[in-house]
Structure formats: C-alpha cells, structure tokens
N, C-alpha and C positions, 0 to 999 in steps of 0.2 A: 505492500500499500504506500505511496506518496505524501509524502511530507508538504507542507504546504512552501512555498516560495512565498519571500520578504525580499528580498534581493534579488537582481536582472531584469528587472518584471521590463517586458516587451515596453516601447516608449509608447506604443497607439493604447496599450492596455492600462500601464500607470496612467495616460490623458483620457480616457474610459472611464475609471474610476473617481478622478477629482472632478469631470461633470457629475459624476454621477452625486459628488459626495454637494457639491453646487446644487446642483438644479432638487434635489431632495432637502438641501435643510438639515443635514445632518449635524449634528452637536459635537463639537469637541471631545464633549463626557463619554459618547456614545462610542466616536474614533479612536480613544483610549481604550477603551472597554477591548471593542476589536479588535488593539492592535496587538496588545498582551496577551490576547489569548493566540491572533498568527506568533507572537514574536514566540512561545512556548513547542511550538513545529510538529500541531498536531498530525495526525493520521488522518486522513481522510479516503475518499474513495478514488477508484479511478476515473468512473463518471463524474455526473453532477455532484454537483450536492450544498449543503446549506446550515449556517452558526448562526438559529437568531439568539441577539441581544433584547432586554425591557423595548429600545426602542429603533431597533437594527436586525436587520435581517442580511450575513452576509453570505451571498453566492457564487459556487466556484465550477469548477470541474479539475479533475484531478488537481496537480500542483497549484495552480492558479487561483487566485480570486479574482471573478470576473468581473462581479456587482455589488452594488450594495441598493439593497433595497428600504422600502417604509415594512411597518408589522403588516400593513393592509394591503401591502400588496403578495399575489402568489407566487411559491420558492418552490424550486422543483427540484430532485433528486433527490439524494440519501442525505435527512436530518440526522446531524451531526450535536449530539448531547454530553 
C-alpha cells in the first residue's frame, strides 16, 4: 500500500490544490489538521480514498492528495479512518 507524499508534488497538482483551498475557503486550522495527518505518511489504498476532518475532506488517489472538499460534498473511494 502506498504512503501519502507531501514532497515533490507535480506543479499542476499543487496549483489545483491551492485553487481548491481558495475556492472552498478552507480555514488554516483545517489545513493544519490535514497536514499533520499527511505528515504521518499514512498508508492509503492504490485507488481513490478520502479522509474526513471536522470541516474538510481530503481526497486522493494512491500516494497523491488530489483535492480538498467541503463536508457537504460527496467523496469517493475508500474512507481512511
């Protein structure tokens, strides 16, 4: 099982994630929670996955975080608990 990568993100993916943070007005507090979790290098499935936080859902595929969603938005894949 892959572990989430935070380093060396492709430039286009990094720009996409920044856009989602701005568009969805994700708070610094929620980002800190997510980044602390990502820094633990959790194992995730090879396919799509997501992790819920109080006011944020992190969605990804394999080793990459692919998007940030609001709790009201539908996440797909395996839920990481």
